N, C-alpha and C positions, 0 to 999 in steps of 0.2 A: 435597600435596593434589591431588586430581584433580577435575575438573568434567565432568559428562556432560550431554547434552541430548538431547531427542527432539523432532523437528519433524514436525508433521502439518499439511498445508496443504489447506484446504477448496477444492475446485476447482483443484487444483494443475496447472500447465501446464509447469513447468520440465522435466519428464521425459516429456512427452506430445507427441511430434512430430506425432501424428495430429491433435491438436487445433490445433496451429499450422497444419498444412496446411489444415484445415477453415476456419479463419479467413481465411487467405490466399485460398483458393478463393472464399469468399463475397465478399471485396472485389473480386476479379477479375470475378466474375459481375455484381456491382452496377455496376462501372465500365462493363462492356460494355452493360448495359441502359440506364444513364444516357446513355452516348455515343450510343446509338441514338435516344433521345428528343430529345437536344439537338442532333442533327445539323443541324437547320434553324434553330437559335437562334444569335444573335450576342451575345457578351459584351463589354461595354465597361468593366466594373469594373476599377479599377487596384489595389485593395487591400481587405482585410477585417479586422474586429476582432470576435471572438466572446467574450462574457463569460457564463459559465454557473455555476450551482450544480450540483454533481455528487454522486452517491451511489454508494458501492461495492456492487456486486452480490455480490462474493465476500468471504469472511472468511479471514484468514491466522492460524493458531494455531501456537504453539510452546511448549515447556516447558524451563525452565532448572533444573538440579539443582546446587545448591552443596553441596560436601562439606567437612566440617570435623572437627577432632579435639577431643574434650572428655573429660576424665578417662580418658585413654589409650585411648579408643575412638572409632570413626568415627560421625558423625551426618550427616544430610542435611536440606537445606531445598529443597523442590520448589515451584516457582511456575509455573503455567500462564498464558500470555498469549494474548489474542485481539484481533486488529486488524481493524477494520471497523465498520460500523454508524454511522459519523459522516460527515455531509455535509462537502463541501469546495468549493473554488473553482477553476475552470478558466478561464484567460485565454489566448486564442490569436489571433495576428495573422499576416497574410501579404500578399505583393504578387504581382501577376501579372507573369510574365516574357514569356510567349508563348502566345497563344490561351488554352487552358484551364489551362496549367501555371504554377505559382507556387512560391514557397518561403516558409517562415514559421517562427515560434518561439512558444513559450508556456510558461506555468507552471501546474502543478496542485499544490495544497497542501491538506492536511487535518490538523487537530490532534485526536488521539484521547485521551480521558480514560477512566480505568478499564480500561486495557488488561489489567492484572492486577487481581484482586479479593482473593484469599486466597493465603496460603502455608501449607504443611504441613511441619512439622519433626519429624524423628525424633531425639529427644535422648537420649543415653546416660544410664543410671542412674548416679549417683555412687557407689553401694555395690556394685552387682552388674553383671556382664557380661551382654550379650545381653538386657537388659530395658529396651529403649528406651521412652521415653514419647512419645506423639504430641501435638503442639501445633499448633493451627490458629488463624489470626487474619487480620484484614483487612490487606492490603498493596497498596493501589492505586498504580498507576504510569501515566505518560502517555507519549505518543509523538507526534512531529510528522514528517510525511513530505512532502517537497517534490520535485517532478519538474520538471526543465527540459527541455522537449521541442523538438527540431529537426525540421522537417517538409519533405518534398516534398509538394506539394499539387496536386490536380486539382479545379478548380472549374468546374462546368458549369451552365447554366440548364436546369431541367426544366419550364419554363413562364415566363410573363412576369414573375412575382414570386417564383419559387422558385429557390433555388440549392442544389445538392448538392456537398458538399466531401468528397473522399477524401484522407486524409493518412497519413503514416507516416515514421518515421525514428528516430534514436538518442535516448535519454533519459539524462540525468544525474540519479541519485537522491541526495538528501541526507536522511538519517534521523537523528533525535535520539530515542533510546529510553532510558527509565529502567528499570533492572534491580534487582531485590531482591538485596542482598548478604548480609544476615544477619537473624536474628530473636533478640530478647531474651525471656526467660521468667522467671517466678518459681516457686519450689518450696520446700517445707519438709519436715522429717523426718516420715515415713520416705522421702520423695522418690519415692513410687510414681506420683505425678501431677505435672504441671507446667502452668502457666497462661501463655498468650500475654501479653506485656507491650507490646512495640513491635517495629518493624522498621526496617532501614536500607536505603537505595537509593542508586544512583549513576547519573548520566546518562552515556550513551555516544553518540558520534556516529560515523556511518559513511557512506561514499559509494561508489557503484558506477555502472557504465554498463550500460544495457539497451536496450530498444527499445519503441516504441509505434506503434500503428496504429488507425485508426478512421474514422468517417464522421459528417458533420453535414448536417442538412437544415434550411434556413432559408426562412421565408416573410416577404417584405417588404411592409409596408403603404405605404411611400413609396419614393422613389428611393434612400434611404439607411438607413432604420431598419426593423427587423423583429424577429422572434423565431424561435427554432429549438431543435432537440434534437440532442444529440451522444451518440455511443457511442465510448468510448475503451478500448482494451486495451493495457496496458503490463506489462512483466515485467523483473525483475532480481533480484539477490541482495545482501543486506547482511550483513557480517561484523562482529560485536561481540566485544570482548575481555572475558571474564567476570572476576569477582573472583579466580578461581584462575589467571588468565593463559591460559586456553584460548580457543578461537574458537567462537562461537555464530553459526551461519549461519541466516538467515531469508529467505524470499521477500518481495519488495516489489512494489508495483504492483497489478495485477489488473484486473478489468473494472469500468468506471464508466459510468453513464448520467447525463444531465443536461439541463437546459433553461435558456434565458436570452436575453439581448439580442444582436442581430446588427446590425452596422453595415457598410456598404460605401461606397466612395468612388471 
């Protein structure tokens, strides 16, 4: 048996170096502007902790097609998946090493429900060749995506109570994805139609290494506590092994925005 898949990524950046360049250029321009504003400022902070609720701006979609043999003929079950639209949590911390330069690490995680909603099966007719019946039914699946981010950080004051943080570095992605493996149906003589009965799914885990970059702006109400907003862009690829033993590749990460608590010490 063979398994095929089709992958369409909304806002895809894996094969768009121009977009990568635009993002990098924007970060550089922002860094130059912030450096100019902060040239007269003195920073004494030794470290920072940022806790944010984040939301994905982009959606990632892909389709898995499972091929099976029934009554000496080939059938297919097609399931589309959409990842996105679910809030997550982003935690980032760092320490200052020299002037405005520091290092840090953090975790971004989101759990997605209803990544798939329906599956469509073309089931062979038990009495006639080339007379497939179409069966459609609900087949919800879930996904959990965790990013472990390592950062080089530039933290500069843009005012007495404002801190601007630019960061970037490698990302370890850990993905747990449920995939539809089969669909059960009921039919009766003369078997011209079939009715969806149930579906089976299997959880798959995958890991990969990509990268992340972004910016954070924080406003502090006291010497240690404030609020801020973050924009984070991360990119990578996850490979899953399908029920047929083939490889299904999907993009992971994307553009996230968020707000939350800021602490400095």
